[in-house]
C-alpha positions as CSV (number, residue, x, y, z in Angstrom):
1,M,0.3,0.3,0.1
2,K,3.1,2.3,1.1
3,L,4.7,1.9,-2.5
4,W,1.7,1.8,-4.2
5,L,0.8,5.6,-2.5
6,A,4.1,6.9,-2.9
7,A,4.1,5.7,-6.5
8,C,0.8,7.8,-7.8
9,L,2.2,10.7,-5.7
10,V,5.1,11.2,-7.7
11,G,3.3,10.6,-10.5
12,L,0.6,13.3,-9.6
13,L,3.1,15.7,-8.0
14,L,5.0,15.4,-11.9
15,F,2.5,16.7,-14.0
16,R,0.6,19.0,-11.6
17,S,1.9,21.9,-9.8
18,G,0.3,24.9,-8.0
19,P,-2.4,25.6,-6.4
20,A,-5.3,23.1,-7.3
21,Q,-8.7,24.5,-9.4
22,A,-12.3,23.4,-9.1
23,D,-12.9,20.1,-10.3
24,S,-16.0,18.0,-11.4
25,S,-15.0,16.0,-7.8
26,G,-14.7,19.2,-5.5
27,C,-11.4,18.3,-4.5
28,T,-9.1,21.9,-4.0
29,G,-6.1,22.6,-2.3
30,S,-3.2,24.2,-2.5
31,F,0.8,23.5,-1.3
32,V,1.5,25.2,2.3
33,N,4.6,27.3,1.9
34,P,6.5,26.5,4.8
35,I,7.3,30.1,5.1
36,A,4.9,32.6,4.9
37,D,1.9,30.2,5.4
38,I,3.2,29.7,9.1
39,C,2.2,31.9,12.0
40,W,5.8,31.6,13.7
41,S,4.8,33.6,16.8
42,C,2.7,30.6,17.6
43,L,6.0,29.6,18.8
44,F,5.9,31.5,22.0
45,P,5.9,31.5,24.9
46,L,9.0,30.5,25.7
47,T,10.0,29.1,28.8
48,L,13.2,28.1,31.3
49,G,11.4,26.6,33.8
50,S,8.5,29.0,35.4
51,I,10.4,31.7,33.6
52,T,9.2,32.9,30.5
53,L,12.4,33.7,27.8
54,V,10.2,34.9,25.3
55,G,6.2,36.0,25.5
56,G,3.4,36.1,23.9
57,D,-0.6,37.1,23.3
58,R,-1.1,33.5,23.8
59,L,-1.6,31.4,26.6
60,D,0.7,28.8,27.8
61,T,0.2,25.4,29.7
62,S,1.6,24.7,32.6
63,N,5.6,24.4,33.2
64,P,8.0,22.6,35.7
65,G,8.9,25.3,38.2
66,F,12.7,24.4,38.6
67,P,14.6,25.4,35.7
68,L,17.1,22.5,35.9
69,C,16.3,18.8,35.5
70,T,17.5,15.8,35.4
71,C,17.2,12.5,32.8
72,P,18.1,8.4,33.6
73,A,21.0,8.4,30.4
74,P,22.9,4.7,29.6
75,P,26.2,3.5,31.6
76,P,28.5,4.8,32.4
77,L,26.4,8.5,32.8
78,L,23.3,7.4,34.4
79,I,21.9,10.3,34.9
80,R,22.0,13.7,32.1
81,P,21.7,17.1,33.7
82,G,20.0,19.7,31.9
83,I,17.9,22.7,31.5
84,A,14.0,22.7,31.3
85,I,12.7,24.3,28.5
86,G,8.9,25.0,27.6
87,F,8.0,25.6,23.7
88,W,5.1,25.2,20.9
89,E,6.2,23.1,18.4
90,P,5.0,22.5,14.5
91,V,5.0,18.8,14.1
92,R,1.8,17.7,12.4
93,L,-0.1,18.7,8.8
94,V,-3.9,17.4,8.3
95,D,-5.8,17.1,5.1
96,V,-9.6,17.8,6.0
97,A,-11.7,16.8,3.2
98,H,-15.4,15.6,2.0
99,V,-14.0,14.1,-0.9
100,P,-12.1,10.8,-0.7
101,W,-8.5,10.5,-1.7
102,C,-8.6,14.1,-1.8
103,F,-5.0,15.5,-0.4
104,V,-6.0,19.2,0.3
105,N,-1.8,20.3,1.5
106,L,-0.7,18.4,-1.9
107,G,-1.9,21.1,-4.0
108,G,-5.6,19.5,-4.4
109,L,-4.7,16.2,-5.6
110,E,-7.1,13.3,-6.3
111,L,-5.8,9.8,-6.1
112,P,-8.1,7.3,-7.7
113,A,-9.7,5.4,-5.2
114,P,-8.0,1.2,-5.0
115,I,-10.4,-0.2,-2.3
116,K,-13.8,1.0,-1.1
117,V,-13.3,0.8,2.3
118,G,-14.1,3.2,4.8
119,G,-16.9,5.2,3.6
120,T,-17.8,6.8,0.1
121,K,-18.0,10.6,-0.7
122,T,-19.9,12.8,1.7
123,Q,-23.6,13.2,1.0
124,S,-23.2,16.6,2.6
125,R,-20.9,19.1,0.5
126,G,-19.1,20.0,3.9
127,G,-20.2,23.6,3.6
128,G,-23.7,23.3,5.2
129,T,-25.3,22.3,8.7
130,G,-26.7,19.9,9.7
131,H,-25.5,15.9,9.4
132,A,-21.6,15.7,7.7
133,N,-19.0,13.3,7.1
134,W,-15.4,14.4,6.4
135,H,-12.2,12.1,5.2
136,V,-8.5,12.8,7.3
137,H,-5.0,12.5,6.3
138,W,-2.0,13.0,9.2
139,Y,0.9,13.7,7.7
140,V,3.9,14.2,9.9
141,Y,5.4,17.6,9.5
142,P,8.4,18.6,12.2
143,L,8.8,21.9,10.5
144,I,11.6,23.7,12.5
145,Y,13.5,19.8,11.9
146,W,12.9,19.8,8.2
147,L,13.8,23.3,7.9
148,E,17.1,23.1,10.2
149,L,16.0,26.0,12.0
150,L,17.7,24.4,15.6
151,V,20.0,21.3,14.1
152,D,20.7,20.1,17.5
153,F,18.5,21.2,19.6
154,L,17.7,17.6,21.2
155,C,13.8,18.8,22.0
156,L,12.6,18.9,17.8
157,E,11.0,16.0,16.5
158,M,13.5,14.8,14.3
159,S,11.9,13.0,11.4
160,T,10.9,13.1,7.8
161,F,8.0,14.2,6.2
162,D,5.4,11.4,5.6
163,I,1.9,10.0,5.3
164,A,0.6,8.1,8.8
165,Y,-2.4,8.3,8.4
166,I,-5.2,7.7,5.9
167,T,-8.9,7.6,7.3
168,E,-10.1,5.9,3.7
169,I,-8.6,2.2,4.4
170,D,-9.7,3.0,7.9
171,P,-13.4,0.9,8.1
172,M,-14.3,2.5,11.2
173,W,-13.8,6.0,10.5
174,L,-17.1,6.5,8.9
175,D,-19.3,3.6,11.0
176,D,-20.4,4.8,14.5
177,E,-20.8,1.0,15.6
178,L,-17.2,-0.3,14.8
179,T,-15.7,2.5,16.2
180,F,-17.5,1.6,19.6
181,L,-14.5,-0.8,19.4
182,I,-12.4,1.8,20.4
183,N,-14.4,4.3,22.8
184,P,-16.6,2.1,24.4
185,E,-16.8,4.9,27.2
186,A,-19.0,7.0,24.8
187,A,-21.9,5.8,26.1
188,L,-21.6,6.9,29.2
189,F,-21.3,11.0,27.8
190,N,-23.9,10.3,24.9
191,T,-26.5,12.3,27.5
192,P,-28.1,15.5,28.0
193,L,-26.1,16.6,31.4
194,A,-23.1,15.8,30.1
195,Q,-23.6,17.3,26.9
196,A,-24.0,20.0,28.4
197,A,-20.9,20.5,30.7
198,C,-19.4,21.0,27.4
199,A,-20.7,24.8,27.3
200,A,-18.1,25.4,29.9
201,D,-15.2,23.7,28.3
202,C,-16.1,25.8,25.2
203,V,-16.1,28.9,27.8
204,A,-12.5,28.1,28.9
205,A,-11.4,27.4,25.5
206,S,-12.4,30.2,23.8
207,A,-11.4,32.6,27.3
208,G,-7.8,30.9,27.1
209,L,-7.2,27.5,27.2
210,P,-9.4,24.0,27.3
211,L,-11.0,21.9,30.3
212,D,-8.7,19.1,30.1
213,P,-11.2,16.9,32.9
214,L,-14.0,17.3,30.7
215,F,-11.9,14.4,28.2
216,W,-15.7,14.1,26.0
217,C,-15.6,17.4,25.1
218,A,-14.3,19.2,22.0
219,G,-15.1,22.6,23.6
220,C,-17.7,24.9,21.2
221,Q,-16.9,22.1,18.0
222,G,-19.4,20.0,19.9
223,S,-18.7,16.4,21.1
224,L,-15.3,14.0,20.5
225,Y,-17.5,10.6,20.9
226,P,-17.6,9.4,18.5
227,L,-13.5,8.8,17.5
228,D,-14.8,9.2,14.0
229,G,-15.7,11.4,11.0
230,N,-19.1,11.5,11.5
231,I,-20.1,15.0,12.8
232,Q,-23.6,15.0,13.5
233,A,-24.2,18.6,14.3
234,Q,-22.4,20.4,12.4
235,T,-23.2,24.4,12.2
236,G,-20.5,25.5,9.8
237,A,-18.0,23.6,7.6
238,V,-14.7,25.5,9.7
239,Q,-16.5,23.9,12.9
240,G,-17.4,20.9,11.3
241,S,-13.9,20.2,9.8
242,L,-12.4,21.2,13.1
243,L,-13.8,18.6,15.0
244,A,-12.9,16.5,12.8
245,T,-9.6,17.6,12.9
246,E,-10.2,17.1,16.5
247,R,-11.5,13.2,16.6
248,M,-8.8,12.4,14.8
249,A,-6.1,13.6,17.2
250,Y,-7.9,11.9,20.2
251,K,-8.2,8.5,18.0
252,L,-4.7,8.4,17.6
253,H,-3.9,8.9,21.0
254,R,-6.5,6.0,21.7
255,E,-4.5,3.4,19.5
256,L,-1.2,4.9,20.9
257,I,0.3,6.6,17.9
258,L,0.0,10.2,19.4
259,W,2.1,10.2,22.9
260,G,1.7,13.1,25.8
261,S,4.9,15.3,25.1
262,F,4.2,18.0,27.7
263,G,4.3,18.8,31.8
264,S,6.2,17.1,34.0
265,D,5.7,13.7,32.6
266,G,7.2,14.9,29.6
267,M,10.5,16.4,30.4
268,C,12.7,13.1,29.1
269,G,10.3,12.2,26.7
270,R,7.1,11.0,24.9
271,Y,4.9,9.0,27.9
272,P,1.3,7.1,26.4
273,M,-1.7,9.2,27.1
274,P,-4.6,7.2,25.7
275,V,-7.0,10.0,26.9
276,M,-6.0,13.0,24.9
277,R,-5.6,16.4,27.2
278,K,-6.7,18.9,24.9
279,S,-4.4,21.8,26.2
280,Q,-1.6,20.0,24.6
281,Y,-2.5,21.3,20.8
282,R,-3.0,24.1,19.3
283,S,-4.8,24.1,15.7
284,Q,-3.8,26.6,12.7
285,M,-5.7,26.6,9.1
286,V,-2.7,26.5,5.9
287,N,-6.1,25.7,3.7
288,P,-8.1,27.3,2.2
289,V,-7.2,30.6,3.5
290,P,-4.0,30.3,5.8
291,T,-3.9,32.3,8.8
292,S,-0.5,33.5,9.3
293,R,-1.2,36.8,12.0
294,G,-3.5,37.6,14.9
295,P,-4.6,36.5,18.3
296,N,-6.6,33.6,16.7
297,A,-4.5,32.4,13.7
298,C,-3.3,29.3,15.8
299,P,-6.3,28.8,18.8
300,P,-6.3,25.9,21.5
301,F,-8.8,22.4,20.3
302,G,-12.3,24.1,21.4
303,R,-12.6,27.6,21.0
304,T,-15.2,28.9,19.3
305,T,-15.3,29.6,15.3
306,T,-17.9,32.0,15.4
307,I,-14.7,34.8,16.1
308,Y,-12.7,33.9,12.8
309,E,-14.5,31.9,10.6
310,S,-15.8,34.6,8.3
311,N,-14.3,34.2,5.1
312,R,-12.6,31.1,5.7
313,M,-14.4,28.9,3.2
314,V,-14.4,29.7,-0.4
315,P,-17.6,28.5,-2.3
316,V,-16.7,25.6,-4.8
317,V,-12.5,26.6,-5.0
318,G,-12.3,26.2,-1.1
319,E,-14.3,23.8,0.4
320,N,-11.7,21.2,1.8
321,F,-9.8,22.8,4.8
322,G,-5.9,22.2,6.1
323,Y,-4.4,22.2,9.6
324,L,-1.1,22.9,10.9
325,I,-0.9,21.5,14.6
326,W,1.2,22.7,17.1
327,R,1.8,20.9,19.8
328,K,3.3,22.0,23.6
329,R,6.9,20.2,24.1
330,N,8.6,20.1,27.9
331,C,12.1,19.2,27.3
332,C,15.5,18.5,29.6
333,A,17.5,19.8,27.1
334,L,21.0,19.8,27.5
């Protein structure tokens, strides 16, 4: 499957360049400019222990209080001293499309479907209200390391660009009953009282950071359960695509593909986090309209989209979305 996907991508890239135009399938998108389309101020705050070295206009998660730290090391050292660094790192790129096999952030490339698994084209175009289905592609995108901005900084994720997950071959992604296998606790939170509690998460995320104890809530986007692409209460394309992105992140945490990286537990390396802590992430829209400036350029998971979604969806040529995922990193740097 990997060889087939790589061959198709290479072939299509050779014959297609520049932003994609609207076609009969509705697959549109553009390549992400790794300089101009990125909100570089989203890296901050940069902290040393609890001391802010470079501030910003975005709230930060709690950091270890002491600026010095130690981590286990192989013999003969056994202990490695360091300094406690905290920052936000752009690490993943996400396609959210209403058309299967549409790679929004690769110029709007649409691949021929090799197999019919994981659902078909959505009934909704993605831009309306009510029920919608979204397909998601998850890219490994360690931008800082890729651009070699900080070559010797051991806290960075040192990997290359890769397509890590595509929902079209996941039979659970558009099937609530199959998804129940990985989120059986969803039955406990499908009640009016549990969903009403999400209003508090919406307020908290819109004013600052989301409430991690309300792990079943996606703030103003709705419920994180079920962990699939069926959006039952979409109020707009931006809200629906963001909810699909947040559910995908939680799904990958549940499958132990994504791990925790912040707080005292993350000082010496990433750790399992099967129940996602939402405050670890920020999302930045890069398609169809990059948001590289402003206080809402990279909002936390769950923040209301009402204050910035205007003109973010372009009919016909911009109904699919791309997001850059920023992850909080606490690290004991040498």
